[in-house]
N, C-alpha and C positions, 0 to 999 in steps of 0.2 A: 602439297601446297607450297607455292613459291613464297619466299621471304623478302620483305623490303630490305634494300641495302642499308648498312649502318650509316647513320647520319653523324658526321663529325661535329656539327654544331651542338648536338645533344650529348656529345661525349660517349657515344655508344660503342662498347666493346663486348661482344657476345661470348659467353663461356658455354662450351658445348660438351666438355668432358664429363660423362655421367658419374665417374668415380669422384671427381672433385665436387660436383654438384651434390652428390649424396653426402659427402663429408660436411658440406656447408649446412645442409638440412639437419644432419645429425648434431651439429654444434648447437643448434637451437633447442635441442632436447624437447621435441614436440610429442604430445600425446593425442590420442583420438578425440579428446575433449577440447582441443585448442583451436582457436581461430587465429590465422596468421595474416597479417597485413604485409603484402609484398610491395616493395618500392622498386619500380622499374623492371617489370617482368620481361620486357623485351619480347622474345619469340616464345617464351613459356617453358624454357628448359628447366629452370629452377622451380617454376610453378608446379611442374609434374612431380618433382621430388617432395615438395611441401605437401601437395595434395595427397600423396601416398601415405603421409604420416598424420595429417591434421583432420579436424572436423570440416574445416572450410578455409578458403583462401579469398581475401579481398585484394585484388591486384590493381595497383595504381600506375597507369601508363600515360605519359604525356604525348607520345607519338601517335598521331591519328591512325596511320596505316597499321601500326603494330596493335593498337587497341582494336581495330576492326578485325585483324587476324585472330586475336585472342577471343573476341566475341563469337566468331565463327567456330573456332576450335572447341569452345566450351558451351556452345548453344545446347540448351536442355539439361545442363549439369548444374543443379541448384546449389552445389557446394562451392561454386566459383562465382564471384562478383567482379566485373571489370569496371573500374572507375577511370574514365578518360579525363585526366586533369594533371596539372602541375602539382606534385606532391606537397609543395610548400604552401599550397592553397587549400589543402585538405586536412581537416582535423582527424588524426589517425584513430583516436578513441571513438569518435562518431562514426567513422568509416567501418569500424569493427562492430558497430551496432550496440555500443554501450556495454559490451561484456569484456571481461579480461582478455587480453590479446598478446600476441607475440609479433615481432617485426623482423623481416628479412629483406635483403636487397643487394643487388649488384649496383652500387651507387656510382653515378657519373662523377668522375674525378673533379670536374670543374665546379660542382656545387656540394661537395662532400660535407664541409663544415656546416653550412646552413641546414642540410638535411639531418645531421647528427643532433643539432640543437632543436630542430623542429620536432624530432622524434622523442626528445626529452621533455617536451611540454606535457602538462597534465591533461587528462589521465595518461600516465606512462604505461608503456608495454611492460609485461612481466620480465621479458628478456628480448634482446635484439641481437641479430647477427648480420654484419655487413661485409661485403667484399669491397675493399677500398685500396687506394694506393698504399703501398707498404710504408712509405714515409709518414703518411697520415696516421696509420695504425701505431707506428713507433712513437709519434708525438702524443697520441691519446694515452698510451700506457706508461709513458716515461715517468721516472721517479725524480723527486727534487734533487737538483744539483747535476743531473745528467745533461748531456748536450742537446737532446731532443725536447727537454722539459720546457714548457711555456704556457701561455694563456690557455691554449686548447686543452692541455693536460689538466690544468687546475680546474677549469670550468666544467669539464666532463666529470672528473673524479670527485668534485664536491657533491655531485648528484648521483653518481653510479660507480660501480666497480667495472674495470675494463681489462680485457686480456686479449693478446694476439694469439689466436688459436693455431693457425698455420699459414705458411706463405704459398703464393701461387705464381708460377713463372709466367712471363709475358706470352710465351708461345702457346699457352692454353686458351688464348682468346682469338677471336676473329672479328676485326683485324687486331693484331697484337698491339698493345699499348707500348709506349716507349719506356715504361717503368715496370717494376715488379709490383705485385699486389699482395694483399694479406687478408685473412678473415679475422674480423674484429668482433668480439662478443662483449656486449654491454648489459649489465644487470643493475637496474636502479636500486639505490640504497633504501632499506626500510626506513632509516632515519637520515635523510639528507643533511649535509653540513650547514645548509642555509634553508630558511623557510621559503615558501612560495612568494611571500611579500618581499623577501630580500634578494631573490634571484636576479632580477634585472640590474639592481645596483651593484651586486656582487660581480656580475659579468663585466659591467662597465669599469669597475675599479680594477679588476684583474687585467683586463686588456690594457688599461691605462698604465698600470704598474709595469707591465712587460714592455711597454714602449720606452721605459727607462731601465731596462734589465741590467745594465752595467753600472748603474748608480746605486749608492747606498740608500737604504730605506728612509733615512732622515730626509734626504733630498727628494726621494720619490713622493713621500707623503706631502711635503711642502708644495711640490709641483702639482700634484693631483688635485689638491684642495685649496691651493693658494693660501697657505698658512705661514705664520711666523715660526721661527725655529723652536721656540719654547712650546708652542701649541703642538707641533709635530712630535716633539720629544715626549710630551705628556700622553698623546694618543698611542704612540709606540710602547710606552711604559705600561699603559693599561692593557694593551694587547699582548704584552710579554714578548715583544719582538726587539731584537738588538738593533740599535740605530745604524750600525755599520753593516748589517746584513744586506744582501742583495735579493731582489725578487726571485731569482732563479733557484734560491736555496730554501724558499719558504714552502711549506706544505699547504694543501688546500685548507686545512683547519686553521692555519696561521692567518690566512687571508680572511676567513670567516670572523676570527676574533678582531682583526683589524677593522673590518666593516662595523662591527658592533661597538668597538671602542670609539670610532669616529662619531657614531650616533649618540655616544654618551652613556 
């Protein structure tokens, strides 16, 4: 069966090395009881590895030609469901049929961050493994005070634990991307640092704070919420945060306390 050519506008880079694909599937720790939602199955190379380990796979593919190819490939196999759609318009929990599920995907580099946060919407997957740009993986797992640490690190780590499992060289893809990739594993926290009701405000606050990452928190809080110096100092005091600290050294839990201190 002939394959459609990769589409640059969709950020398509296909991974075909079965050894690497197998390692990605293994990183998800799949059992025969699991349903896996696959983001961007492309030509189905990772789909095969997932299907060999799982009860079933729900594959979400935006490319019409690739979705057609996948439907033909898995016609008659009731373990595979092909959803032709933009993943950002699909509720992943609903796509999984309302049962506990896992997520895997070779994620387009141009929309990686929106996909990561979309996949952290409730009901969350029990585990997720993504093939992403290495720089993005480094930012997600970065520790406070490190060069890569920023709003993405904080917002993901408030909801989940994250680890970079292994790196993948550009030459493993067709066509090769201009950057190295990495496999990122994300496991939602049993007790997130912020509640569902707090998530949107937390994310907005964190992104705003890192817009002033070189400024001290006294100034950051004043700018974020248009406060007088005394009000900012009081909020920081309630949160247990030093006025002279900078956003880049605060842990996700520090930002959670700051949000609640602001709310009184």
